[in-house]
C-alpha positions as CSV (number, residue, x, y, z in Angstrom):
1,L,0.0,0.0,0.0
2,A,1.2,3.5,-0.8
3,E,-1.5,5.6,0.8
4,P,-0.6,7.9,3.7
5,L,-1.7,6.5,7.1
6,T,-2.3,8.3,10.4
7,L,-1.9,6.2,13.6
8,N,-3.3,6.8,17.1
9,G,-2.7,4.6,20.1
10,T,-1.8,0.9,20.6
11,G,-4.5,-0.8,18.5
12,V,-6.8,-3.7,19.4
13,S,-5.7,-5.4,22.7
14,G,-2.5,-3.3,22.7
15,A,-1.1,-5.4,19.8
16,G,-0.3,-2.5,17.6
17,A,-2.0,0.3,15.7
18,L,-0.1,-1.0,12.7
19,R,0.9,-4.7,12.8
20,S,2.2,-7.3,10.5
21,V,0.4,-10.5,11.5
22,A,1.8,-13.0,8.9
23,G,4.6,-12.9,6.3
24,A,6.9,-10.2,5.2
25,N,4.8,-7.1,4.6
26,T,5.6,-3.6,3.2
27,F,3.7,-0.4,3.7
28,A,4.9,2.2,1.2
29,G,2.9,5.3,2.4
30,Q,4.2,7.7,4.9
31,V,3.0,7.0,8.5
32,T,2.0,10.0,10.5
33,L,1.8,9.7,14.3
34,G,-1.4,11.5,15.3
35,S,-0.7,10.6,18.9
36,A,1.6,8.2,20.8
37,S,1.4,5.0,18.8
38,L,2.6,1.4,18.7
39,I,3.9,-0.5,15.6
40,T,4.5,-4.2,15.7
41,A,5.2,-7.4,13.8
42,S,4.2,-10.8,15.1
43,S,6.9,-13.2,16.2
44,G,8.8,-14.5,13.2
45,Q,7.1,-12.0,10.9
46,S,8.3,-8.6,9.5
47,L,7.0,-5.2,8.5
48,T,8.8,-2.6,6.3
49,L,7.8,1.0,6.3
50,S,9.4,2.3,3.1
51,G,7.6,5.6,3.3
52,G,9.1,6.5,6.7
53,T,7.4,8.2,9.6
54,T,6.5,11.7,10.7
55,G,4.8,13.2,13.7
56,S,4.4,16.4,15.6
57,N,6.6,15.4,18.6
58,Q,4.6,12.2,19.1
59,A,6.0,9.1,20.8
60,L,6.6,5.9,18.8
61,T,6.9,2.5,20.4
62,V,8.0,-0.5,18.3
63,G,7.4,-4.1,19.5
64,T,5.9,-5.7,22.6
65,T,6.8,-8.7,24.6
66,A,4.3,-10.8,22.6
67,Q,4.7,-9.0,19.2
68,N,8.4,-9.3,18.7
69,G,9.1,-9.7,15.0
70,T,11.2,-7.3,12.9
71,V,10.1,-3.8,12.0
72,T,12.2,-1.9,9.4
73,I,11.8,1.8,8.8
74,A,13.3,2.2,5.4
75,G,12.2,5.8,4.9
76,N,13.1,8.9,6.8
77,M,11.9,9.5,10.4
78,S,10.7,13.1,11.2
79,N,9.2,12.6,14.6
80,G,10.5,15.8,16.2
81,T,11.1,15.4,19.9
82,G,8.7,12.4,20.2
83,S,10.5,9.5,22.0
84,L,11.4,6.2,20.3
85,T,10.9,3.1,22.4
86,K,11.9,-0.4,21.5
87,D,10.1,-3.1,23.5
88,G,10.1,-6.9,23.1
89,A,12.8,-9.3,21.9
90,G,12.5,-8.5,18.2
91,S,14.4,-6.0,16.0
92,L,13.9,-2.4,14.9
93,V,15.9,-1.6,11.8
94,F,16.4,2.0,10.7
95,S,17.7,2.2,7.2
96,G,16.4,5.5,6.0
97,A,18.9,8.4,5.2
98,T,18.0,10.5,8.2
99,G,16.0,10.0,11.4
100,T,15.0,12.7,14.0
101,V,13.5,11.5,17.3
102,G,13.5,12.5,21.0
103,Q,14.8,10.3,23.7
104,V,15.5,6.7,22.7
105,N,14.5,3.9,25.2
106,L,16.1,0.6,24.1
107,N,14.2,-1.5,26.6
108,A,14.7,-4.9,24.9
109,G,15.7,-6.5,21.6
110,T,17.9,-4.9,19.0
111,L,18.0,-1.5,17.3
112,S,20.0,-1.5,14.1
113,V,21.1,1.6,12.2
114,G,22.1,1.1,8.6
115,G,25.4,2.0,7.0
116,S,24.1,5.0,5.1
117,S,21.8,6.2,7.9
118,T,22.0,8.9,10.5
119,L,19.8,8.7,13.6
120,N,19.5,12.0,15.5
121,T,18.2,11.6,19.0
122,K,18.0,13.1,22.4
123,E,19.1,11.1,25.4
124,F,19.8,7.4,24.6
125,T,19.2,4.7,27.2
126,A,19.7,0.9,26.8
127,A,18.6,-1.8,29.2
128,T,20.5,-4.9,30.1
129,G,20.1,-7.5,27.4
130,S,19.4,-5.0,24.6
131,T,21.7,-4.4,21.6
132,L,22.5,-1.4,19.5
133,L,24.0,-2.2,16.1
134,I,25.5,0.5,13.9
135,A,26.6,-0.6,10.5
136,S,29.8,0.7,8.9
137,G,29.1,4.3,7.9
138,G,26.1,4.6,10.1
139,T,25.8,7.2,12.9
140,V,23.8,7.8,16.0
141,N,24.0,11.5,17.2
142,A,22.6,11.8,20.7
143,L,22.1,15.3,22.1
144,Y,21.9,15.1,25.9
145,A,20.3,17.7,28.2
146,S,21.0,17.9,31.9
147,G,20.9,14.8,33.9
148,N,22.4,11.3,33.6
149,T,21.3,8.3,31.5
150,N,22.4,4.7,31.5
151,F,23.6,2.4,28.8
152,N,23.6,-1.2,30.1
153,G,23.2,-3.1,26.8
154,V,25.5,-4.3,24.1
155,F,27.1,-1.9,21.6
156,D,28.2,-3.5,18.4
157,A,29.4,-1.3,15.5
158,A,31.3,-2.1,12.3
159,S,34.6,-0.4,11.7
160,A,33.2,3.0,10.6
161,G,30.0,3.0,12.7
162,A,29.9,5.8,15.3
163,F,28.0,6.9,18.4
164,T,28.3,10.7,19.1
165,A,27.1,12.0,22.4
166,T,26.9,15.8,22.9
167,S,25.9,18.0,25.8
168,A,23.2,20.5,24.8
169,A,24.3,24.2,25.0
170,G,24.2,25.6,28.5
171,T,23.8,22.2,30.2
172,S,25.8,19.5,31.9
173,S,25.0,15.8,31.3
174,G,26.4,12.3,31.6
175,L,26.2,8.9,30.2
176,T,26.9,5.9,32.4
177,F,27.9,2.6,31.0
178,G,26.7,0.0,33.5
179,A,28.4,-3.2,34.7
180,S,26.6,-5.2,32.0
181,F,27.7,-3.0,29.2
182,T,29.8,-4.7,26.5
183,A,31.2,-3.2,23.2
184,T,32.6,-4.4,19.9
185,N,34.3,-2.0,17.5
186,L,33.1,1.0,19.6
187,T,33.8,4.5,18.3
188,L,32.5,6.9,20.9
189,N,32.7,10.7,20.3
190,L,31.9,13.0,23.3
191,G,31.0,16.7,22.6
192,G,30.9,19.7,25.0
193,S,33.7,21.3,26.9
194,S,34.4,22.1,30.5
195,I,34.4,25.9,30.9
196,G,36.1,25.9,34.3
197,G,35.8,28.3,37.3
198,S,32.3,28.4,38.8
199,D,30.6,27.7,35.4
200,Q,29.8,24.0,35.3
201,T,27.7,24.0,32.2
202,N,28.3,22.7,28.7
203,Y,30.3,19.7,29.5
204,F,29.7,15.9,29.1
205,R,30.5,13.3,31.7
206,L,31.3,9.7,31.0
207,E,31.0,7.1,33.8
208,L,31.9,3.5,33.7
209,G,30.0,1.2,36.1
210,G,31.6,-1.7,37.8
């Protein structure tokens, strides 16, 4: 289908406002988030959104514990400051050129960023047992406001995949890698600078848990 589609809510029985029940399905129209919405694929099934997503700062959740297939967003994501949450053991693949979302909550499963893709986010959190995959040439740019967030999952990047964490102007922030954090081929770039004196803004803090 190539018609535009507007989503609202979590769908029937919370199984997804847009859901792939059987087989490998593709939706070619642009998906607009009218409100916070849930997109899923049943276990062992897949859904590709080749038209991408857009939304006026609306939250998008992909997957649930029961609906844990693979969802691929092959078009651009223009979700503003709306959060992106990954639930369930399945995979969310972003292979569009550019994605813009708010805070990312990688609660379970895998988030993959393609080799020609740039995902721009706010704070990025990852729970124990989750995995962030960044293909060679892919980038995640995370802009952190004040406060501290935790990354407890697995970071796996190809040789040229990168994760860039930057403190928002006029703020101080931190990223804690917990005791369960593991990394393969990690390229981590930290932005922001310590101004010194009594001004403790515009710096980024990295902490390693033990």
